N, C-alpha and C positions, 0 to 999 in steps of 0.2 A: 116731119118731126123727126127725120132720121138721125139726128144728134140725139133724142131723146132715146133713140132704139138701142141705138149704139154704146151709147154710154148704160144704159141702167140695166143692160142685161151682167152689166161687171159689176155692179156697185152694190148690189144688194151686202155683201159684207161690208163695205166701206161706208154705208151712211148709219149703220150701227153708231159708229164712233162721233159721223156729222148730226145725228141725233143728241148724241153726248156733249156736241161742242167740243171733243178734245182733239187739239191741236198744240204744237212744240213750237219752239225757242231755242236759244245756244248757251242757257246758263250752266256752268259746270258744276260740280261738286259731286253729290251723291246720285244716283239714278232710280229710276223706276222699274229696276231690275231686282228681285228677292229669289234667296236661296231659302229653300225649306227642308228642314232636316228634323229627321226622328231616328236616334241609332244610327246606323252604317247607311241609312238609305235617304235621298236627297233628290230632289226637283228644283228647278228652277223657273220662276213665274217672271215674264216679262210686260210690263203695260204697253199697249202699244195705239199706234193711230193708223187708221188703213189708207190714206191719204194724205202725204206732205208735200213739202216744197221745195226745189232744188236745192236749197240752202238748209236742209235738214240734214245733207250726207256730208261727209260720213257722220253716224248715229254714234250716241255716246257710247264709248270702248266697251262699256258693262254688256252690251246687248252680245257683241261679238266672243267677251269673254264665256259667256252664257252658252250662247251655241258651239263653242271649241269644247265644252265640258260635257254636253249633252252627248245623249245614243239614240236620242227620239226626240222629234218636233209634233207639238200638238196644237193644232190652229181651234178657233174657236168651230169653223165648219169647213167643208173639203174646198179648199179653192179652186184646186184643179175643175171641177164640175162646171162653174162658171162659163167655162169654153164650151161645153156638150149644146149641140141642137135640141137637148132634151129640157136644160135648165131654161134655154131661152125662150122655148115653145111655154112652158110655163110662166115667164117673167110677164112674155106680153099682154094677157089677158089681165093682171094686174095694176099694169102701168096703162093699158090704154083702153079708150071706151069701147062699147059693143058697137057693132055696125048700126049706124041710122042713130048714134044716142050723142049727145052733145056734151060736155063740161058745162056749158052756161046751162043747160036743163037743169041742171043739178046743185046751183048754186041759189041762194035768195041774191038778192038788188046789190044790198050793202056789200056783201062779200064779193061778187062780182065786179063792181066798181073799183074796190079798193087793189084785187088780182090786175085787174087794166092799170089803173096808175101805178103799180110795182113793174107789170112789163113796159109800161112808157118810158119808165127811167132806165131801162135796160134798152132802150130805143127797137123793142118789139112791138109788133102790131097785135090789138084785141084778141084777134082770134087765132093764135101764135098756138093756144094750148085746147084748142077745142075738141083734138082728137086723144085728150090725156083723161084717163080718172084723177081723180085727187088726189092719189099716192103717185100716180105718176109725174103731175105736177111738181106735187113737195120734193119730189128726188127729183126734176130738173132744175127747180129753184136752187134747190139746196147745192147741188153741183158746181151750176152756174156761178152762183156767189162767191163758193170757195177759187173756184179757178180764177174769178174777177181779184182775189187777193194774192193768187199767186201758188194756189196747192193744186199742182198738177204731172207732181211725182208719185210713184208708186209709195204705197205704205212700208211701215215694217213689216207687216204680214206676209208680204209679197216678194217682199226684197226677200227675206229668208225662206218663203217656200222656194223660189227661184234655186237659190243657194243648196237648200237640203236636197231639192231634184236631181239638179247636177252632180251631186254629192252621193248622191243612192242613199239618203239617210233616212232611217224608218220616218215615215208621217203617218199622222192620226189626227183624229180631230174630235172637238166635244159634243156636237150639234148636227144633224144633218142640213143642208141647205134647203129640203122640204121644209124644216122648221120654221128658218128662218123668210122664206116666202111666205108662209102662213101667217105670220106676225107681220111680213107687211101687208099681204092681202085683209088684213082686219082692221089698217088704218082707216079707212072710210068708210066700214060697213053701215056703222049709227050714224054720222053725221058728217060726209064732204066738208061743210061749210066750217065746223070747228077744224077741222085739220088745216084746210087752207088758210084760216086765219089765226090758228097756230104759227104757222110756219112764216106766215109774213112778219108776225112778229117778233118771233124768234131772230130771223135776217136782219131786222130793223136794231136790233142790240149786238148782234155779233162781233163786231169791231172790238167793244169792250170784252166782250166775255172769251173772246179768242186771245188778246192780250195778256189774262188772266191765265187762264190755262196754259196758253203757250208756256208760261214762266213757270208754272207750278209742276207739268209734266218735268221738263227737261232739268228741273231740280230736285226732282224727285221728292217734292214735299208734297206730303199725301195729306196734311192737315189743310193748305192750300187748296190742294186740286178738290177737295171735299167742298169749302167754302164757294168757291169759283163755278164749279161744275154741278154740284148736288143738291143743295140747301135749296135754292129757290125751287129746282124740279119737285123734290120732293113736300114742301109747300105749297105749291099752286099746280102742279103736275101728279097728285099720288099715283095716277094709276100707271101713266107712263112710266113712273119710276118703278112700280111693281112691274111692269112687264119686260121693262129692258135691264133692270139689274138685279131686283131681289129673284125673282122668277126663275132668270138662266144661271145667277150665281147658283141657287139652290139644286139647279139639276146636275151644276157641274161638278159640284164639291164632292159627291161620292167617287166621283170617279178620280180626282187627284187625291182622295182618300185611298183608292185602289193603285193608282201608281207610286206611293208612298211605300207601298207594301214591299215592290219587287228590286231588286237591285241594280235595273238600269237608271238613266238618271233622263227626265224627261223636261225638254225646255216646251215651258206652256204660255204661248203667248195670246193675250187676251188683251180687249180694250180698254186703257189705263182706269175709267170709273169703275170697272169690277172687283180691283184691289182693294182700295181705300174706304173708309164708313163704317157705320156700324153691324151695315147688310155686305161688307164686303169678304173677300175671300180673303184677305190676310188675317181679318179681324178673328173669322171663325177657325182656322189654322193656330192661332195664337190661343183661343179657348180650348181648344183640344188639345195643348201642351206640346203644339209644334216647335222648334225652333225658327225664326223667320230673320235674316240678317239680309239687311239693304246693302244690294254691292254698290261700291264707290268705283274709283277707277283703276283699281287694283285687283287681281282674282282674289276668289273668295280660298279659304285654306281649309 
């Protein structure tokens, strides 16, 4: 399982977006970048995807415009920490079985059969995932599926992280990597069967979802983004919606308010589905009286 280990130690950040099925296309007009202002202070909010296709570059011009206007970059988490041995050591127990244990021993016969059938469609042997936890299997299947669809390039976050590091731009983050690891570690605590079944179900319909969210993100169509990526999640998987969107937005929002109190301009890059909807960051900001301006292909005044 070398492929799993090498990939998984770097995809914790990306998997948040994959779970939200947030991906891109090439229709232009508005963008998923917003300028938030109150008085003389402002920040930029950019909706991101953590793994892209080669064709997704160059990114919409609004992303670079916001970068050029900013004094500091703010990401969901510390991207640089993913390369450290400490992070990798913490990740492995989450994605791998304990010594002497097997994934097949943790799954019900019907779930195991469904997993084996899916592996066969990929040309993989039934025992390929035996050393993985249910979380490790979920991560690996998701990454394999999207790589098969051409999503092999760095995401928006990594792109600007590298740019910011090179330019010695100030960089910070909204939550620690330990917070994200704890989130992943909780996935199969209660029922690994439910996690595998959910993953296979989502992958089975991923083509349609990707196509819809593809267009909505690149157009900056927040209403379409909600319809394509959030309505079903809220209805059928309310706990996942709460964990992925609501709880994290509530933790991040006070930090945005603090940024808007100083004269520096921060460029905050978060997964696209954190922006729209009734629990979205944009809604919270508007309710609190901030001016929220969607950025098109010309610089904001």
